[in-house]
C-alpha positions as CSV (number, residue, x, y, z in Angstrom):
1,M,0.0,0.0,0.0
2,E,1.1,3.5,-0.7
3,A,1.7,5.7,2.1
4,D,-1.6,7.6,2.0
5,E,-3.5,4.6,1.7
6,K,-1.7,3.1,4.4
7,G,-2.7,5.8,6.7
8,L,-6.3,5.7,5.5
9,Y,-6.3,1.8,6.4
10,D,-4.5,2.6,9.8
11,R,-7.0,5.1,10.7
12,G,-10.0,3.0,9.6
13,L,-8.8,-0.2,11.3
14,K,-8.4,1.9,14.5
15,V,-12.0,3.3,14.1
16,R,-13.5,0.0,13.0
17,R,-12.0,-1.8,16.0
18,E,-13.4,0.9,18.3
19,V,-16.8,0.5,16.9
20,L,-17.3,-3.3,16.3
21,G,-14.8,-4.6,18.7
22,A,-11.5,-5.8,18.3
23,E,-12.1,-9.2,18.6
24,Y,-14.7,-9.2,15.6
25,V,-12.9,-6.8,13.4
26,D,-9.3,-8.8,14.0
27,K,-10.9,-12.3,13.1
28,S,-12.6,-10.7,10.1
29,V,-9.3,-9.3,8.9
30,S,-7.1,-12.4,9.9
31,S,-9.6,-14.9,8.4
32,A,-9.8,-13.2,5.1
33,D,-8.4,-15.5,2.1
34,E,-7.0,-14.0,-1.2
35,F,-10.5,-13.9,-2.2
36,Q,-11.9,-11.6,0.5
37,R,-8.5,-9.8,1.3
38,H,-9.2,-6.8,-1.2
39,F,-12.6,-6.3,0.0
40,Q,-11.5,-6.3,3.8
41,E,-8.9,-3.6,2.8
42,Y,-11.5,-1.5,0.6
43,V,-14.1,-1.6,3.5
44,T,-11.4,-0.6,6.0
45,K,-9.9,2.3,4.1
46,H,-13.0,3.9,2.6
47,C,-16.0,3.2,4.7
48,W,-14.0,3.2,8.1
49,G,-11.0,5.4,7.3
50,A,-12.2,7.8,4.8
51,V,-16.0,8.2,6.0
52,W,-16.2,7.2,9.9
53,T,-13.3,9.4,10.7
54,R,-14.8,12.5,9.1
55,P,-15.8,15.4,11.6
56,G,-19.3,16.1,9.9
57,L,-21.2,13.7,12.1
58,P,-20.5,12.2,15.3
59,R,-20.2,8.4,15.7
60,K,-23.7,8.0,17.7
61,T,-25.3,9.5,14.6
62,R,-23.5,7.4,12.1
63,S,-24.4,4.4,14.0
64,M,-28.0,5.7,14.1
65,L,-28.0,6.3,10.3
66,N,-26.6,2.8,9.7
67,L,-29.3,1.1,11.9
68,A,-32.1,3.0,9.6
69,M,-30.5,2.2,6.4
70,L,-29.5,-1.6,7.1
71,G,-32.9,-2.1,8.9
72,A,-34.8,-0.7,5.7
73,L,-32.6,-2.6,3.3
74,G,-33.2,-5.8,5.4
75,R,-29.4,-6.6,5.6
76,S,-29.8,-8.8,9.1
77,N,-26.3,-9.8,9.4
78,E,-24.9,-6.4,9.0
79,F,-27.8,-4.8,11.2
80,K,-26.8,-7.2,13.8
81,L,-23.3,-6.1,14.0
82,H,-24.2,-2.4,13.6
83,L,-26.6,-3.0,16.6
84,K,-23.5,-3.8,18.8
85,G,-21.6,-0.9,17.2
86,A,-24.8,1.2,18.0
87,V,-24.4,0.3,21.8
88,N,-20.8,0.9,21.6
89,N,-21.2,4.6,20.4
90,G,-23.9,5.3,23.2
91,V,-27.3,4.7,21.0
92,T,-29.9,3.8,23.7
93,K,-32.6,1.3,23.5
94,E,-35.3,4.3,23.3
95,E,-33.3,5.8,20.4
96,M,-33.3,2.5,18.5
97,A,-36.8,1.8,19.4
98,E,-37.9,5.1,17.6
99,I,-35.7,4.5,14.7
100,F,-37.3,1.1,14.1
101,L,-40.8,2.8,14.3
102,Q,-39.5,5.3,11.5
103,I,-38.4,2.5,9.4
104,G,-42.0,1.0,9.6
105,V,-43.4,4.2,8.6
106,Y,-41.4,4.7,5.6
107,C,-40.3,1.4,4.9
108,G,-42.9,-1.2,6.0
109,A,-43.8,-2.9,9.2
110,P,-41.9,-6.3,8.2
111,A,-38.6,-4.4,8.0
112,A,-39.4,-2.7,11.2
113,L,-40.6,-5.8,12.9
114,E,-37.4,-7.7,11.8
115,S,-35.3,-4.7,13.2
116,F,-37.3,-5.0,16.6
117,K,-36.5,-9.0,16.4
118,I,-32.8,-8.6,15.7
119,A,-32.5,-5.9,18.4
120,K,-34.1,-7.9,21.0
121,E,-31.8,-10.9,20.4
122,V,-28.5,-8.6,20.6
123,F,-30.0,-7.1,23.8
124,T,-30.3,-10.2,25.3
125,E,-26.9,-11.6,23.8
126,L,-25.4,-8.2,25.4
127,G,-27.1,-8.6,28.8
128,I,-29.1,-5.1,28.4
């Protein structure tokens, strides 16, 4: 990697680990084979290094946006992962419920229902 890309990767890896948890991120990066490695680098540099490090929005707001978008799109695996990240970033259960209600109004009851179900599983797993 070039120096600029290495810096972007390093900043992204730091934020990614802080939000999603070091154990999860380290496992994702270390278990990536040749087929997946380029995508792991891409996500770390561009998603986490270029966007999540921007000063325009606090991490809590970025987490809330991710929950709304992933819940609306029905991306259950990423949604579950980002629920944990949202907890790490200070998003409360009450705020999450409001996000999911908003999903229901604008994206439909099935998307909201799935969001509530997955969140309940994550809350139980986290003991909150």
